[in-house]
Every structure is written in structure tokens, then in C-alpha cells.
N, C-alpha and C positions, 0 to 999 in steps of 0.2 A: 307725373306718373300717377295713374289712378290707384285707388286702394284696393287691393285684392282681400278676398275673404274666402274661407273655406266652410261650407254649410253641408251638414249631414241631412240628406233626405232619403227617408227609408234606408236601404241598404248601401246607397252610393253617396258619394261626396261630390259636390258641385261647387267649382270654383267661380267666383262672383267678382266682376270689376264694376264697382259702385253698385247699381241697382241691377245690373245685366249679368244673367247666368251665361257663362262662355265655355264650360268644359265639364264634363261629367266622368269619373273615375270610380273604380271600385275600391280603392284604399285612400286614407288620408294621407299616408306617406308618399304615395306617387303624386297627389295633388299638390303637396307641399314642394317636392322636388320639380314638378313642372313649373309652378309659380315662381321658384327660385331661378331656374333656368331661364324663364322668360324675362325676369328683371335683369340678369345679367346680359342677355342679348339687347335689351333696351338700353342698357348702360353703354354698351359697345358702339351701339348705332349713334348715340349722342356725342360720341368721343370726336374729337376734330379729325377731319379727313387729311390725307396725305395730299400735299400739293401737287397738283396735277401738272404744273409746269416743268418740274423736275423730270428727267429722263434717264435711262441707261442706255448707253450705245455699246453696240457689240462690233469688235474689229475683224470679226472672222470673215472670210471672203465668200461670195455667193457660190453655190453649187450648180453646175450648169444641168 
């Protein structure tokens, strides 16, 4: 995962990933929350997937 930083530029806060500016927000708190949320989503994405060979069968009859 890239290293994120929050930099104040004028009256706004810019979230940076490495050397790239990726997001501009009005408050530092909002920027920190968005970085935390993004990190959690990336961790979930990196988690092992469910085995696709398993399936769930339903024994209900078809409706005509």
C-alpha cells in the first residue's frame, strides 16, 4: 500500500499518495476519515476470496 499524507494548501487539505495529490477536502478530520476508510477497503480487497467452487442449492419447486 502506498504511504498517504495530508497536506494543508491554503484553506484546504490535500490527501497525497506518494508524490501524487489525489483528493482535496475542506477539513483535516474529513481527510483523515477518508484515508482510514480507503485503507480498510484495501485490506478487505486483499483478504482471500470465498471458494467459488462451493455452492448453495435450493430445494424449492419452480413456480410455473
